[in-house]
C-alpha positions in Angstrom: 24.9 38.5 25.1 22.3 38.6 27.9 19.2 37.2 26.8 16.4 39.6 26.8 14.5 39.7 30.3 10.4 39.2 28.6 8.7 39.5 32.2 10.5 43.2 33.3 7.7 46.0 32.7 7.8 47.9 29.2 5.9 51.5 29.1 4.7 53.3 25.8 4.1 56.6 27.1 1.6 59.0 24.8 1.9 63.1 25.7 2.3 65.9 23.6 4.3 67.6 26.4 7.5 66.5 26.4 8.8 67.5 30.0 6.1 64.9 30.8 8.8 62.1 29.5 11.4 63.8 31.2 9.0 63.8 35.2 8.6 60.0 34.2 12.0 58.9 33.3 12.7 60.6 36.6 10.3 59.1 38.5 11.5 55.8 37.0 15.5 56.2 37.1 15.8 53.8 40.1 14.1 51.4 38.3 16.5 50.4 35.5 14.1 47.0 34.5 11.3 49.1 33.6 11.8 50.1 30.1 10.1 53.9 28.5 9.4 54.4 24.8 7.5 58.2 24.5 6.0 59.3 21.9 3.6 62.5 21.1 1.7 60.8 18.3 -1.7 60.4 19.8 -3.4 59.5 16.2 -0.8 56.6 15.7 -1.2 55.0 19.2 -2.2 51.4 18.0 1.1 51.0 15.8 3.2 52.5 17.7 1.7 50.3 20.6 2.1 47.0 18.2 6.0 48.4 17.4 6.8 48.6 21.1 4.9 45.7 22.7 4.1 47.4 25.5 3.0 45.6 29.1 1.5 49.3 30.0 0.8 52.0 28.5 0.7 55.7 29.9 -1.6 58.2 28.2 -2.3 61.9 28.8 -5.9 62.8 29.5 -6.0 66.1 27.5 -4.0 66.7 24.4 -4.8 68.8 21.1 -5.9 66.3 18.2 -7.0 63.2 19.8 -7.3 63.2 23.4 -6.2 60.2 26.3 -10.2 58.5 26.1 -10.1 58.1 22.3 -6.7 56.9 22.6 -8.2 54.1 25.1 -11.0 53.8 22.8 -8.8 53.0 20.0 -6.4 50.7 21.6 -9.5 48.4 23.3 -10.8 48.3 19.7 -7.7 46.5 18.3 -7.4 42.6 18.7 -3.8 42.4 19.6 -4.0 45.8 21.8 -7.0 45.5 23.8 -6.0 43.9 26.8 -3.0 45.9 27.4 -3.4 47.9 30.6 -3.9 51.6 29.9 -3.5 54.2 32.8 -4.9 57.3 32.2 -2.5 61.0 33.4 -4.7 64.1 34.3 -4.2 67.5 36.2 -8.2 67.1 36.8 -9.1 64.9 39.8 -12.9 64.9 38.8 -14.6 61.8 39.4 -16.7 62.1 36.5 -14.0 62.4 34.4 -12.6 59.1 36.1 -15.8 57.4 35.6 -15.7 58.3 31.8 -12.2 56.9 31.5 -13.1 53.4 33.2 -16.1 53.1 31.1 -13.9 53.7 27.9 -11.3 51.2 29.0 -8.8 52.4 30.9 -7.6 50.6 33.8 -6.0 53.2 36.1 -6.1 57.2 36.4 -3.7 59.1 38.3 -3.6 62.6 39.1 -0.6 64.6 38.3 2.0 64.3 39.5 2.2 61.2 41.6 4.7 59.6 44.0 7.6 58.1 42.4 6.9 55.0 45.1 2.7 55.1 43.7 3.8 55.4 40.2 6.2 52.4 40.2 4.1 50.1 42.2 0.9 50.5 39.8 2.9 49.9 36.5 4.6 46.8 38.3 1.4 45.6 39.5 -0.6 46.2 35.9 2.5 45.0 34.1 2.3 41.8 36.1 -0.9 41.3 35.7 -0.9 41.4 31.8 1.9 39.2 31.4 0.3 36.6 33.7 -2.8 36.9 32.0 -1.0 36.7 28.7 1.0 33.5 29.7 -2.4 32.2 31.0 -3.5 32.5 27.2 -1.2 31.2 25.5 -0.9 28.2 27.9 -4.8 27.5 27.1 -3.9 28.0 23.7 -1.3 25.8 23.7 -3.5 23.2 25.3 -5.9 23.7 22.6 -3.2 22.9 19.7 -2.0 20.2 21.9 -5.4 18.3 22.2 -6.2 18.9 18.3 -2.7 17.3 17.5 -3.6 14.6 19.9 -7.1 14.0 18.1 -5.3 14.3 15.2 -2.7 11.5 16.1 -5.2 9.6 17.6 -7.1 9.3 14.8 -4.4 8.3 12.9 -3.3 5.9 15.2 -6.9 4.1 14.8 -7.0 4.3 10.9 -3.2 2.7 11.2 -4.6 -0.1 13.9 -7.2 -0.6 11.3 -5.2 -1.0 8.6 -2.6 -3.4 10.9 -6.1 -5.4 12.0 -6.8 -5.8 8.0 -3.5 -6.5 7.4 -3.2 -9.3 10.3 -6.3 -10.7 9.4 -5.4 -11.1 5.3 -2.0 -12.5 6.1 -3.8 -15.2 8.6 -6.6 -16.1 6.2 -3.5 -16.2 3.5 -1.8 -18.8 5.2 -4.9 -21.0 6.1 -6.1 -20.7 2.3 -2.3 -21.3 1.0 -1.8 -24.5 3.4 -5.7 -26.1 2.2 -4.8 -25.0 -1.8 -1.3 -27.2 -1.2 -2.7 -29.9 0.1 -5.7 -29.3 -2.2 -3.0 -29.4 -5.2 -1.6 -33.0 -4.3 -4.8 -34.5 -4.1 -5.9 -33.2 -7.6 -2.6 -34.7 -8.7 -3.0 -38.0 -7.4 -6.5 -37.9 -8.9 -5.6 -36.7 -12.2 -2.7 -38.8 -12.2 -5.0 -41.9 -12.2 -7.1 -40.1 -14.8 -4.7 -40.1 -16.9 -3.8 -44.2 -16.3 -7.1 -45.0 -16.3 -7.7 -43.1 -19.8 -4.7 -45.1 -20.9 -6.1 -48.6 -20.1 -9.5 -47.6 -21.3 -8.6 -46.7 -24.5 -10.8 -47.8 -27.2 -13.9 -47.4 -24.6 -15.9 -44.6 -25.4 -17.9 -44.4 -22.5 -15.2 -44.6 -20.4 -12.9 -42.3 -22.4 -16.3 -39.5 -21.5 -16.3 -40.3 -18.4 -12.8 -39.7 -17.5 -12.7 -36.6 -19.7 -15.4 -35.1 -17.2 -13.4 -35.7 -14.2 -10.6 -34.4 -15.8 -12.9 -31.1 -16.5 -13.5 -31.3 -12.7 -9.9 -31.6 -11.6 -9.3 -28.5 -14.2 -11.7 -26.4 -12.0 -10.2 -27.3 -8.7 -6.9 -26.5 -9.9 -8.0 -23.0 -10.6 -10.1 -22.6 -7.3 -6.2 -23.9 -5.9 -4.7 -21.5 -8.1 -6.7 -18.4 -6.9 -6.3 -19.4 -2.9 -2.6 -19.4 -3.6 -2.5 -16.4 -4.9 -4.7 -14.5 -2.7 -1.9 -16.1 0.0 1.0 -15.1 -2.3 2.6 -18.7 -2.3 1.8 -19.2 -6.0 5.2 -19.9 -8.1 5.3 -16.8 -10.5 7.2 -16.9 -13.3 7.6 -13.4 -13.9 9.3 -12.0 -17.1 9.5 -8.5 -18.4 6.5 -7.6 -20.5 5.0 -4.4 -22.0 1.6 -4.1 -20.2 -0.3 -2.7 -23.5 0.9 -5.0 -25.9 -0.7 -7.6 -23.5 -4.2 -5.7 -23.2 -3.8 -5.5 -26.9 -3.4 -8.9 -27.3 -6.5 -9.9 -25.0 -9.2 -8.2 -27.1 -10.2 -10.9 -28.6 -10.4 -13.0 -25.4 -12.4 -10.2 -23.5 -15.2 -10.1 -26.1 -16.0 -13.4 -26.5 -15.7 -13.8 -22.4 -17.7 -10.4 -21.8 -20.3 -11.4 -24.5 -21.8 -8.4 -27.2 -23.6 -6.6 -24.6 -20.8 -5.4 -23.0 -18.5 -2.7 -24.7 -14.9 -3.3 -24.6 -12.6 -0.6 -24.8 -8.5 -0.5 -24.2 -6.7 2.7 -24.1 -2.5 2.3 -23.9 -1.1 5.6 -23.8 2.2 6.3 -25.6 5.8 5.0 -24.5 4.4 2.7 -22.0 7.1 1.5 -19.4 8.0 -1.9 -19.1 7.1 -4.0 -16.0 8.3 -7.4 -14.6 5.3 -9.7 -14.0 3.9 -13.8 -14.8 2.0 -12.8 -18.4 -0.5 -15.6 -17.8 -1.3 -14.4 -14.1 -1.6 -11.1 -15.2 -3.9 -12.1 -17.8 -6.0 -14.0 -15.4 -6.3 -11.4 -13.2 -7.3 -9.0 -15.4 -9.7 -11.4 -17.5 -11.1 -11.7 -13.4 -11.2 -7.9 -13.0 -12.9 -7.3 -16.5 -15.5 -10.4 -15.6 -16.5 -8.7 -12.1 -16.9 -5.4 -13.8 -19.3 -7.1 -17.0 -21.3 -8.4 -13.9 -21.5 -5.4 -12.3 -23.1 -4.0 -15.3 -25.6 -6.9 -15.6 -23.9 -7.8 -18.5 -24.7 -4.4 -20.4 -22.5 -1.1 -20.5 -18.8 -0.2 -21.0 -15.8 -2.0 -19.6 -12.2 0.4 -20.6 -8.9 -0.8 -19.8 -6.2 1.0 -19.6 -2.4 1.4 -19.1 -0.4 4.3 -18.8 3.0 5.4 -16.7 2.4 6.9 -13.5 5.1 8.4 -11.0 8.1 11.0 -12.0 8.0 11.4 -15.8 5.1 9.6 -16.3 1.9 10.1 -18.0 0.2 10.6 -14.2 1.6 11.7 -10.8 -0.5 9.0 -9.0 1.5 7.0 -6.8 0.3 3.9 -4.3 0.0 5.8 -0.7 3.2 4.5 0.8 5.5 5.3 -2.1 4.7 8.6 -4.0 8.3 8.7 -5.6 7.9 5.3 -6.9 7.9 4.9 -10.9 4.7 2.0 -12.1 3.2 1.0 -15.2 -0.7 1.7 -14.1 -3.7 -0.7 -15.3 -7.2 0.3 -14.5 -9.9 -1.6 -15.1 -13.4 0.5 -15.3 -17.2 -0.1 -15.7 -20.4 2.3 -15.7 -22.0 0.1 -13.5 -23.7 0.5 -9.9 -20.7 0.9 -7.8 -20.4 -0.3 -4.4 -21.2 1.1 -0.9 -18.2 1.8 1.7 -18.8 -1.4 3.7 -18.3 -3.6 0.5 -15.4 -1.8 -0.5 -14.0 -2.8 2.9 -14.1 -6.2 2.0 -13.9 -6.8 -1.5 -10.1 -8.5 -1.0 -11.3 -10.8 1.3 -11.4 -14.4 -0.2 -14.7 -15.7 -0.6 -16.4 -12.6 0.1 -18.6 -11.8 -2.7 -22.7 -9.8 -3.4 -23.5 -12.0 -6.4 -26.4 -14.4 -5.5 -25.3 -18.2 -4.8 -23.9 -20.2 -7.4 -22.6 -16.9 -9.4 -19.7 -16.7 -8.0 -16.4 -17.9 -5.6 -15.9 -14.6 -4.3 -12.2 -15.5 -5.0 -12.0 -13.0 -8.3 -10.5 -9.8 -6.5 -8.5 -11.7 -3.5 -6.6 -13.5 -6.3 -5.8 -10.1 -7.9 -4.8 -8.7 -4.6 -2.6 -11.9 -4.1 -1.0 -11.4 -7.2 -0.3 -7.8 -7.1 1.4 -8.0 -3.8 4.0 -10.8 -4.7 4.7 -9.4 -8.1 5.5 -6.2 -5.6 2.8 -4.0 -6.6 -0.2 -2.4 -5.0 -3.8 -2.6 -5.8 -6.8 0.1 -5.1 -10.1 0.0 -5.9 -12.1 3.8 -5.9 -16.2 3.1 -6.6 -19.2 5.2 -5.4 -22.8 3.5 -5.7 -24.1 5.5 -9.2 -21.0 6.0 -10.4 -19.0 2.7 -11.1 -16.1 1.1 -10.2 -12.2 1.7 -10.8 -9.7 -0.8 -9.9 -6.6 0.2 -10.2 -3.1 -1.8 -10.5 0.1 -0.7 -9.9 3.3 -2.6 -11.0 6.8 -1.3 -10.8 9.0 -0.3 -13.5 11.6 -1.3 -15.4 14.1 0.2 -18.0 15.2 -4.0 -18.7 13.6 -4.7 -22.6 10.6 -7.1 -22.8 11.0 -10.4 -23.7 9.1 -12.1 -26.3 7.2 -15.3 -25.0 7.9 -18.8 -26.9 5.4 -20.9 -26.8 5.9 -24.8 -27.2 4.5 -26.1 -30.2 1.9 -28.8 -29.9 2.9 -32.3 -30.6 2.8 -35.8 -30.1 3.7 -37.0 -26.7 7.3 -38.5 -26.0 8.6 -40.8 -24.0 12.4 -42.0 -23.4 14.1 -44.6 -22.2 16.5 -42.6 -19.0 16.7 -43.2 -15.7 14.2 -40.6 -13.9 14.1 -40.0 -9.9 10.6 -39.4 -8.6 11.1 -37.6 -4.7 7.9 -36.9 -3.3 6.5 -37.4 0.2 3.0 -38.2 -0.9 3.2 -41.7 -1.4 -0.2 -41.7 -3.5 1.2 -38.8 -5.7 4.9 -40.1 -5.8 3.6 -43.7 -7.3 1.0 -42.3 -9.5 3.5 -40.1 -11.2 6.3 -43.0 -11.1 3.7 -45.1 -13.1 2.9 -42.5 -15.4 6.8 -42.1 -16.3 6.9 -45.9 -16.4 4.5 -45.8 -19.5 6.2 -43.6 -21.1 9.2 -45.3 -21.3 11.3 -44.0 -18.4 12.9 -46.0 -15.6 11.3 -44.4 -12.8 12.6 -44.5 -9.5 11.2 -43.4 -5.8 12.2 -41.4 -3.0 9.9 -40.4 -0.1 12.1 -37.1 0.8 15.4 -35.3 -0.2 17.2 -37.3 2.3 16.5 -40.8 1.0 17.0 -39.1 -3.1 20.6 -38.1 -1.8 21.7 -41.7 -0.3 20.0 -43.3 -3.3 22.4 -41.0 -5.7 25.6 -41.4 -3.0 25.0 -44.9 -3.6 26.3 -44.7 -7.5 22.8 -45.0 -9.0 22.8 -44.1 -12.3 20.0 -41.1 -12.3 19.3 -38.6 -15.5 16.9 -36.5 -13.8 15.5 -35.8 -10.8 11.7 -34.9 -10.7 11.2 -33.4 -7.1 8.4 -31.7 -5.2 9.7 -28.8 -3.2 7.4 -28.6 -0.1 8.4 -31.8 2.0 9.4 -32.8 5.1 12.9 -33.5 6.5 16.7 -32.0 7.3 17.2 -31.3 3.9 15.5 -28.6 1.5 14.9 -29.7 -1.8 17.0 -26.9 -2.8 19.7 -28.4 -1.3 19.4 -31.6 -2.6 19.6 -30.3 -6.0 23.1 -28.7 -5.6 24.2 -31.4 -3.8 23.3 -33.8 -6.4 24.4 -31.5 -9.2 27.8 -31.9 -7.3 27.3 -36.0 -7.6 25.9 -35.9 -11.0 27.3 -32.4 -12.9 25.0 -33.6 -16.0 21.9 -34.5 -13.9 19.0 -32.3 -14.2 16.5 -31.5 -12.3 12.8 -30.2 -12.6 10.8 -29.1 -9.5 6.9 -29.8 -9.2 4.7 -27.7 -6.7 1.5 -25.3 -6.8 3.5 -23.9 -3.4 5.8 -20.9 -3.6 7.2 -21.3 -0.5 11.0 -23.0 -0.4 12.0 -22.2 -4.1 11.7 -18.4 -4.4 14.3 -16.1 -3.8 12.9 -12.8 -5.7 9.6 -12.2 -3.2 7.5 -15.0 -4.9 9.2 -15.1 -8.8 11.0 -18.5 -9.5 14.5 -17.9 -10.3 15.2 -17.8 -13.9 17.4 -20.9 -13.5 14.8 -23.1 -12.1 12.5 -25.6 -14.1 9.4 -25.9 -12.4 6.0 -28.4 -13.3 3.1 -26.8 -11.5 0.5 -29.0 -10.1 -1.4 -30.7 -11.2 -0.1 -31.6 -14.3 -1.1 -33.8 -17.1 0.6 -36.6 -18.2 1.3 -34.4 -21.7 2.8 -31.6 -19.7 5.0 -33.7 -17.7 6.2 -35.5 -20.7 6.8 -32.0 -22.8 9.1 -30.8 -19.7 11.6 -33.8 -19.4 12.4 -34.0 -23.0 12.9 -30.3 -23.1 15.2 -30.6 -20.2 16.8 -34.2 -21.7 17.2 -33.1 -25.2 20.1 -31.2 -25.2 22.0 -34.3 -23.6 23.2 -36.7 -25.8 21.4 -39.7 -25.6 18.7 -42.2 -27.5 16.4 -40.7 -29.7 12.9 -40.5 -27.9 10.1 -43.4 -28.7 7.2 -41.9 -29.7 4.4 -43.4 -27.1 1.7 -44.8 -28.8 
């Protein structure tokens, strides 16, 4: 099937005399490319033109109901027909009538009956001019739309570049803070280990014990600071479990009321049939507590903090989802305050570490950055909504799971036990390694030392009896700690392995979450925590009963 020629003239003729149609068709008989549509209905000229889409209209001047001048005016009055060329046909060769015709909008005036060559030439001329103008208009319209699309894409590109720049900046700062926090944890471990040893050496000396306790409290504060830095850097080792966020929020009620003070009202709203999610419960509680404290500070200590949990996404209580995952299913945790809100320039920087609007000495600027890192490391999203004078809402989206929530078993408090087993301490930091070995010796264990995984493997290959390996995760050398643990178990099938780190790199296989098969003790650790973790791992072995350390 041949494609229609859109550049060929299309003529609409309006005349009350059908003989006029015959005359025009005869004149156009040599030009089959010119199509002719005839109608005697002058009062329906606009609809005819809209239906036929002519490139030229031939209209008789004198008709009984509506004359050619009225037809001209009606076509010129409609937006879609006002530019179609109109040629008036008349037997009157009168200058005044011609002038009136041109004044009403006619493009041409022919006296009946012109030579057919003249008629064809005028039709082709007006048709070509009309089509050229139409193409020009379409080109300008296309250009206008292209400019609008280009402007829109430029704006989108600028937004994407800004988001990429912010993400790159956050990642760079995260890598820096993560490395600093890792080294800081090693320093804290040396300090804390020596404090534990001093505590044993100064037993009975209460002033010395008080000094040691004060120093230990400082170590604890430093450990929390390092934990916040690692959380922002997404390098903290997360021990995620399936949990119900609603139960976790309700379980924090007393802690929140005590932490926020009597002037702050706390409301907890948990939707029915809340989905489960997978997260580290201790870290999630820490995030919620930090957000609630920020909310209290934004209200100058007096107001209402509302904590809520609901299902978000398909089948949930709300369709609201993160921008990059509109079809995902999430558990949405919100912390809302009735405070002063934030201006846009503050809102843009709230997740940056050490950025704070609080007076000097009243905040580290790590609360929101820690929340940001934890949520991202947990596979979720975090968003802030705030307006000056309208308060602030922090929205935390955590991926839901269909698995059943687990009940966390907290170890019972009791005396610190040691033992007589052999423990191999592997750490590239000499101070950390020696301090840890001394702590284990004081607990009754036989402590062996190795500066890296390669050296530790050589000790085991010599046939040295070892019951448990206590190894750092991040160490230099060709052999990674996880690979070393696998090779060590091949040599000693009943060997227990306890990892230690304040840093997640190297042991995690699930986006920052510690594998359930990995036993991990976070740095900095206390002698009590170390002893308890070791005894838990060795308890199942058929060994002599441990001796209580006095």
